[in-house]
N, C-alpha and C positions, 0 to 999 in steps of 0.2 A: 538187635541193632536198630530195627525199625521202631521198637518201643522206646529206646533211648532218644531217638530223633524226635519222636512225637512229644516226649516229655520236655525236651529242650525247647521245642517250638512253642509249646503251651506256656512255659515259664518265661520266655523272652519273645513275646509277639513282635512281628515286624511293624514298623510305623506305617500309618496310612499314607499312601502315595496318590498324588493327583496327576493325571496325564493331561497336558495342555499343549496347544500349538505354540510355535516360536513367535516372537523372540523370548528367550528365557533370561536375558540380562535385565536386572532390575535397576531402577534409577530413582533418586530422590526427587527428580523433577516431576511435575504434574502439569496437566493442561492449565489449571487455574494459576499456578505459579508462573508459568510462561506468559500467559495472557496479561496478568497484572504487572509483570516486569515490563512488557512492551508498552502497556498503558503508561507506566511511570516514565519510560523513555520519551513518550510523546507529549508529556505535560510541559516541559520547558518551551517548545515552540508555541504552545497556546498562550502562555504567559507573555511571551514577547509580542505575539499577535495582538493582545489586548492593548499594549502600549503603542503599537504601530497603527492599528486600525480603529481602536476604540472598544468600549465595554460591550458593545452589541455583539462582538465576536464571541465573547464568553457566553452570552445568552444563547446565541445560535448553537454553540457547541453543547451546552447543557440541555437544550431542547432536543438536539439530535441524540444525545446519549440516553436521556430518559425515554425518548420515544422508542429507541431500539430495545431498551431493556423491557419496556412494557409490551412491545410487539413480540419480543421473544417469549415472555411468559404467557401471553394470550395465545400465540401460535402453538406452543407446546401443550397448553391446556386443551385447545380445540382438536389437536391431533393426538390426544391421549398419550403424551410423552412426559417423561420426568422433567420438571422445571429446573433448569440449570443456570439461572441468571447469576449465581454466585461465582461462576467460573471465569467471569470477566470477558468472555468472547463477545457478548452483546455490547458491552461498554467499549471494547476496542473497535467494533464495527461502527458504533455511533461516533467515536472520535474521528476515525478515518473518513467517514461520510462528511462530517462537518469540515474537516481539513481540506477537502477537495471541492468546496463550493465557495463562491465569492462572498466577501464579508458584508455586502450590501443587500443580500436577498431578504425577503420578508420572513418572519419567524415561522410561518406555517409550512414553508417549503421543506425544511428538514424533517418535519413530521411525516409528510407524504412520502418523502424519500426513504425514511426509516421503515415504514410499513411495507413498501415495495421491496426494500433490501432484505428485511428479515423474513417476511412471510413467503414472498414469491421466490427470491433467489436462494434463500437458505433452507427453509423448512419444507417447502414443496418438493425440494430435491432430496430430502431425507434428513436434514439437520446437519449439525456440525460434523465435518469430516466427509460429507457426501456431495456438497455443492461443487459444481465444475467450474464456476466463474467466481471471481472475487466479489463478494456481496457489495462492498462499499462502492466499487467501480461500476457495478451494474446500477446501483442507486443513482450515481452521478449521471450515467448515460441515460437513464430514464428521465431524470429532471431536465437534462439538456434537450432531449427529444420533446418533452411535454411543455417546457417553459424556456424556449431558446433565448428569448430576449433577456429575461432576468439572469439566466446562467451565463450569458456572454457579455453583459454590460454593467453588472452591479459591482464594478471594481471601485475601490476607494483609494485616494491618494494617501500615502503614509503621512502621519502627523509628526511633526518635528518638535512640538511643544508638549507632547504627552498629555494632552487634554482628552482623557479617555472617554469622557461623557459628551464630547463635542457634537457628535452626530446624533445624540439622543435627546438634545434639547428641543423643546416645542418650536415648530416653525423652521427648523434647520434641516435641510436636505443634504444627504451625502453628496460629495463632489465626485461625480463619475469621471473616470479616466480610462485610458487604454493601457493594457499590459505591455511590458517590453517586447514580448513575442509578437503581439499584434502590430506594434510600431515597426519592428524589424521586418516583418513579413510584408507589410503593405507599403511602407515608406522608405525602408532601407536603413543602412547603418548610420548615414549622415543625420537622418531625422532622430534616430535613437540617441546619438551623441548630443544633438541639440537639446533634447528633452531631459536627459539624465546626466549629462556631463561627459568628461573624457572617458576613454575606455578603461583606464586604470581606476578611475573613480567608480565606474559601474562594477568592475570586478569586486571591489571592496564592499560596496553597498549591497550588491546582489548576494554576495556570500554571507554577509551579516544579516540581511533580511530587510533592508530599507528599499522596498520596491512594491508596486502594486502586484497583487496576486491572490490566490486562494488563501483561506484562513491559516492553514497549517503548513504551506509549502514555502513560505517566504525565507526562513532562516536556514540556509544550507549548512551553516556551521553547527547549529543545534541538532539538526537531523543527522549530520555526520557523526557527532558525538554519541547520539543515541544508537546509531548503527554500530559503532565500535563497541559499545557496551554489549549489544546483542551478540556480536561476533565473539567477544571475550567470553561471554557466558555460554557460547556454542549453541545458542538458540537458532542462529542462522550461520551460513558460511559466506565467504567473500565472493564466491563464484558468480552469483547472479548480479549483485550490485556493481561489482567491478566490470563485468562484461557489458552491462547496460550502459554505464557511464562512459566506458572506453569506446564502445561502438558509436554512441551518439557523437562523441568528440571527434573521432577519426573520420566518420562519414560526413560530418558537417565541415570539417577541414577540407575534405576532398571535393565535395559537391556544393557546399553552402555559400560560396563566394562568387565573385565575378571571374569566371573561368575555373579551372581546376586548382585545388590545393591553395585556395585563397580564403577559405572560410575561417571563422573564429571559433575554435573548439571550446575554449574556456567560457565564452559567452553562451554557447549553446547548452552547456551542462549546468550553468548557474541560473538560467532562466527557466520559467515553467516549473513543472512538477517532477523534474528528473530525479532529484535526490529522494523526495518523498516516495515516488513510485518505485524506484530501484531498491530502496532499503526496506520499506515497510509494506509494500503491496506486491511487488513481483516475487518476494520471498515467502509469501503465504504458504504454509505447509500443505494445505489441501490442493491448491490449484497450481503448484509449481512442481517440477521434477525433483526426484530424490537423489538421482545419480549425479556425480560431479560433472562429468562431461555433458550430460543432458542439461544441467543447469547452465553451463557455459553456452550451449547452443540456444537455450531458452533466452538468456540475457542478450545474446547477439540478435535474435529475432525481435525482441522488444525494442532494442536500440535502432535496428534497421527500419522497422515499421514506423517508429516515432519520427525519424528523420524523413522518411518518405512522405508522411502526412504533413509534417512541417513545411517541407519544400514544395511539394506538388499538390497537396490537398487544399481544400477551402478553409480548413480550420487551422489556426496558428499553433495549436498544441496537439500532440498525438499520443502522449504517454498512456492515458486511460485506455484508448481503443487498442493500442499496441499490446498492452498486457492482457486485455480480454481476448484478443485474437490468439495470442500465444497460449492462453489457458486451454484452448481447444486442442492444442497439440501436446499437452503435458503427458497423457497416457502413451502417445506414440513415441515421444522422446525417451521416456523411461524404458519403453520396449526396444527402441533402436540402440540405446546405449547401455544395455544390460552388462553387468560385470562378467568377466571371464569365468566360464564354468570349469571347475577343477575335476568334478566327478565325471566319469564317462557318460556319454549320452545314452539314453534308454535304448536297449537293443544293440548297442555297439559291441563288437567282438574284440578280443584282445589281439 
């Protein structure tokens, strides 16, 4: 009998098996595919920004993207790691970095920001998947701390005649202006209406993108459409964007006006970088929670800190710092909101 078994085994050898850790569910998605899809979703706001602020916004964005890609390759070479610039992550970081800086900054600023963003924030922490802070937001925070005047005053009035080379002509200086958040914070709603028109007009213009602001944050409509694509593709879930936007709206309605429950929630979410931060930055895979209830708590924290900075801080916008502060709580949130355990605990008796 034993001889028959041995013969059968030798005639029909078992296939080679590989033992690996979970998860074992395979998917056609890849890091590169996800990154390039997000990059594609971010291109329409850039094209609109060129027509709103001028051709120099495209130059700033290209400088930022190329600087991030080069910094990525050099950093990986210096740290003896595989060069992975084809996966699109450095391009995405460069896009986001350009999108959160004013359109009137000098061209060398995104280069400096890119080096700090990629080398310090990303690769010194271990590379893609190991950074604890959103790299692009750290780059912005670094530029604000290093060059506060340029990062808080290089705002440009939207152009209504689509003369995209207007601010690039010799002897022409960009017309500096104040952002809606700055006017609202320091001068009140009446001054904002006087500058930008009736409230209904502001709702329309701010939603479509006709307002001063950072390069990529102006068109809430295009950002929202890009976010819906990512949700449809299941690259992100609705939990963080909805909780961030809803929290900012509700808390501003309660505390943002003269007395309680007199604030304007719609104006609060349409100004500043709420949509860009909530959809494309707070949802970063590495620096945001993975559990659904943890994501809701994360979004609530981002929204609450944003409103706190806007209403009580010295800076008119708080989305950047709110996300960075909540990044530090991501491991704790995933730990606090762990899914229910079905197997008995170790050492438990029946």
